[in-house]
N, C-alpha and C positions, 0 to 999 in steps of 0.2 A: 402431478408432483410439484410440491412447493420448494422453494429455494433450500429450506431447512433440510428436506429429505435427501437433497444431493449429497449432503456431507455426513449422514448417519451411517452410510455403508461404505463399500470399497470402490464405488463407481468413481469418485473424484481422484482416488489414488490411482487407479488403472489408467486413467488419462493423464495424470501428472504424477508419475512414480516417484519424482524427487520432492514433490510438493513445494517446489520453486526455492528450495535450499540454495540452488546455484546463483540465485539473484540477491542472497542476503548480504554478502560483503558490499555489493554495490549500493543496496539501500542503507546500510549502516553508515557507509562513508558520507553519503550525502545528508543523513540525519545529523551526524556530528558537525558537518558544514554549516547547516541551518541553525543548530544550537550556538555555534561558536560565533556566527555573525550577529546573533540576537542577544549574545551575553548571557545565555542561560545555563545554569549548573543544577539540573534536577537530581535530588537525592532519591526519590522514588519514581520509577517508571512503570506503567501499564501499558500493555498492548491488548487491544480487543481484536479478535481474529487473528491470533498469533500463528496459526498453522502449527507447524512443529518445533517453532521456537528458536530458529537459527538466527534471526535477526536479533533478538535479545541477547543471545549468546555472543554474537559478534560485539554488540555494544557493551557487554560486561567485559569481554576481553580488552576492549579498547579503552575503556573509561577507567578501569582500575577499581580499588576498593572505595568504599564510602557511598555506594549506590545499591539500591534494592529493585529488583526487576519482577513484575508479575505479568504473566501471559495468560489470557482467557481465549478459549475457542469452544464452539458448540459441537465441534465433530469428534466423536469418540476415537476415531482412527488418528486424527491429528494429535489429540491429546496423549494417546498411547506412544505415538512416535516422539513426542516432545519430552516424555519423562526422562530418558537418559541424559538430557541436557541439564536437568534440575540440579541445583546445589544449594548451599546454605543461604545464598542471597538471590537466586534465581528460581522462582516458583511458577508453577503451571496449575491452571484449574480448568475442568471442564465446566463450561458455564459462560454467564453474560455478566459482566462487571456492573452494568446499569441496575442490576437486580440486588446489589450489596451496597450497604452503607460504608463505603470506603472511598478514600480520596487520596489522590496522587499528585506529584509535582508536574507530571507530565503524561499525557495519553497518547498513544501512537494508533493511527488507524491507517494501515498500510494496504492498499488493494483490497479493500473491504465493501466500500460504498456500492461498486458496481455489481455485486453479488447480492444485494438485499432487495427484496420485493418493494418494500415501502421505506425507501431510503430517508424519506423526510422524517417519518416517525423515528427512524433509528438514530438520525443525526440529533434530534431533540431529545432522545433518551439518554445519550451519552455526554450532553452538556451538563456541567456541574461535577463530573468525575475529577476534573483537573482544571486548574486555571489556564493552562496551555494545552493545546491539541495539535499534534502534527499529523497531517494528512499526506497520503500518496495516491494520486489518481492516475492510472493509465489513460492517455488521451487517444482512445481508440477511433474517434471521429476525425477523419482526414479525408481530403479529395482522393488520394490514391487508394485507401481502404474502401470508400464507397465504390469506386469504379471497378475495383476487382470483384469478379462474380462472387467469391466466397470470402472476401475480405472481413465482412462483419460476422458472418455466420460461423466462421471458424473460432472466433472468440466466443461465441455462444456455446458452440457444441463441445470444445475442448476445455475452455476455462469457465464455463457457466456465468458468463457475463451477462447480466440482464439489463444494463443500462450502459450508455456510451456517452463519453464526454469530450468537450473541447475545454480549453482554459476557463473560457467565459461561463460555460455552463456549470463547471465545477465551483468556481468562486461564488457564482450566483446562488447555487444550492446551499452553500454555506451561510451566505448572507440572509437568505430566505428563512433559514431556521435559527437565526439569532447569533451567529458568530461574527466576531469582528476579524477582519484580515489584518495580520501583523506583518507577514512577508510571505514571498513565494518565488520559485524558479522553475525552470525547466531542467529535466534530467535527460541525457541523450542515451536512452536505454537501448535503442538499437544499435547505435554505434559502439557502445561499450560491451554490451553482452548478448547482443542479438546472435543467435546460434545459426541461422539458416544462411544459406549460400546467397540468397537474394539480398538478405540484410548486410552480409558483408560486402557485396558487389556494390550497394548504394552508399557505404560509409562516407567515401570521399564526396560525392556530389551532395548528399544530404548535409554534411558538415560545411560546405562551401556555401550552399544555399542558406543555412543557418546563419553563417557569418555576415550575410547580406542583410537579412530581415529575419529575426527570430520567430515573430508570431506568423508571418506568411509562410515560412518554411515549415513550421509545425502543423499548420493548417492544411497545407498542400501536401508535403511529403510524408508526413507522420513519423512515428519511430521515437517519439518523446513521450515523457511523463511529466507529472507535475507535483512538486512538493510544496505544501502550504503549512504555514504557522498561523494559527488562529487561537483566539480567545473568547 
């Protein structure tokens, strides 16, 4: 089964019944933070692999009028679930924006790269859609994840992650495919939205470790993701 086949039926939805809607406010908040600190005011925003479209809906609600949003996904199931969110300035399409001759002020690629078999080809294919691309990578590779027996395979089985990243691997993948890194920062995913009892129990020690040394804490304790602005 190819990665495309995973999203054609109901299998992914059965394993992820909310299709990660619960994470959307968290992602939208940090997207706005990254745009603000880089003084970007995009009028047209496109998201590739938008899922059910809740991140775009959150951005539309927070950014107000004067912006147009487009969401693309290859999953018929995700597209069906996104349609109730569509309105006059929020549009959803079943397909791939790299196959269309359209350009946007900002491209969002959130939790997508780790799902794609040939992510180098994918990253090259979406260059040129926008002068600015905002990426979000889950940083699955950490000491604690590798040491736990099912730490890595759970991400493969439940979330169909085919590749695993550290900060350095994510940044290098973008550089290798022709992007210029403009800005990046860590997101405290597990501490802010981690639902499991283990994640909640480790919030304080993880935050304390992070305060001492960001990079070492992320590599050892895990629980963080990475947001990158590239051009």
